[in-house]
C-alpha positions as CSV (number, residue, x, y, z in Angstrom):
1,X,-45.2,84.9,28.5
2,X,-42.1,86.1,26.7
3,X,-41.0,84.0,23.7
4,X,-37.5,82.8,22.9
5,X,-35.6,84.9,20.4
6,X,-32.2,83.8,19.2
7,X,-29.7,84.8,16.5
8,X,-28.4,82.4,13.8
9,X,-25.5,83.1,11.5
10,X,-23.1,81.5,9.1
11,X,-19.3,81.4,9.3
12,X,-19.0,85.1,8.3
13,X,-20.9,86.1,11.4
14,X,-19.3,83.4,13.6
15,X,-15.9,84.8,12.7
16,X,-16.8,88.3,13.9
17,X,-15.5,88.4,17.4
18,X,-17.2,91.8,18.3
19,X,-20.6,90.4,17.3
20,X,-20.1,87.2,19.3
21,X,-18.9,89.1,22.3
22,X,-21.8,91.6,22.0
23,X,-24.3,88.7,21.9
24,X,-22.6,87.0,24.8
25,X,-22.4,90.1,26.9
26,X,-26.1,90.7,26.4
27,X,-27.1,87.1,27.2
28,X,-28.5,86.7,23.7
29,X,-29.1,83.1,22.7
30,X,-27.3,82.5,19.4
31,X,-26.0,79.8,17.1
32,X,-23.1,81.1,15.0
33,X,-21.1,78.8,12.7
34,X,-17.3,78.9,13.0
35,X,-14.6,77.0,11.2
36,X,-12.7,74.1,12.6
37,X,-9.6,76.3,12.5
38,X,-11.2,78.9,14.8
39,X,-9.1,79.2,18.0
40,X,-10.9,79.0,21.4
41,X,-10.0,78.7,25.0
42,X,-11.5,75.7,26.7
43,X,-12.9,75.8,30.3
44,X,-9.6,74.2,31.4
45,X,-7.6,77.2,30.1
46,X,-6.1,75.4,27.1
47,X,-6.2,77.2,23.8
48,X,-6.8,75.0,20.7
49,X,-8.5,75.1,17.3
50,X,-12.1,73.9,17.4
51,X,-11.0,70.9,15.3
52,X,-8.2,70.0,17.8
53,X,-10.6,70.5,20.8
54,X,-13.3,68.3,19.3
55,X,-10.8,65.5,18.4
56,X,-9.5,65.2,22.0
57,X,-10.7,61.9,23.5
58,X,-13.2,62.2,26.3
59,X,-13.9,65.9,25.6
60,X,-17.3,67.2,24.9
61,X,-19.4,65.2,22.5
62,X,-16.9,65.0,19.7
63,X,-17.8,65.5,16.1
64,X,-21.2,64.8,14.7
65,X,-21.8,65.0,11.0
66,X,-25.2,66.1,9.9
67,X,-26.9,66.9,6.6
68,X,-28.3,70.4,6.1
69,X,-30.4,69.2,3.2
70,X,-29.9,69.2,-0.5
71,X,-28.5,72.4,-2.1
72,X,-27.9,73.3,-5.7
73,X,-24.7,71.3,-5.7
74,X,-26.0,68.2,-3.9
75,X,-26.1,67.3,-0.2
76,X,-24.7,69.9,2.3
77,X,-22.8,68.2,5.1
78,X,-21.7,70.0,8.3
79,X,-19.8,68.7,11.3
80,X,-20.5,70.0,14.8
81,X,-19.2,69.5,18.3
82,X,-20.3,70.6,21.7
83,X,-17.4,72.0,23.7
84,X,-17.4,74.1,27.0
85,X,-15.3,77.2,26.7
86,X,-13.6,79.5,29.2
87,X,-16.2,82.2,28.8
88,X,-19.2,81.3,31.0
89,X,-22.4,80.5,29.0
90,X,-20.5,79.9,25.7
91,X,-20.4,76.5,24.1
92,X,-18.9,75.8,20.8
């Protein structure tokens, strides 16, 4: 049985459009962090920033704030949202 392999990356890698497109084109499972100001096209064809898209009522799951644990400067907090995009198989 083949195991699951996926790619994880921080905002530097998430902001790299060629990397994201390469992973998507090769059906590679990945989790890449992007900023709330990153622009995306939703499944409806509307282009917004991730922050604007997640704030829209009734869209996706909205923002969830989670701790990534304690770092050298205290607690590390991240916000995430689950949004369907225009590109099949891609969720932000």
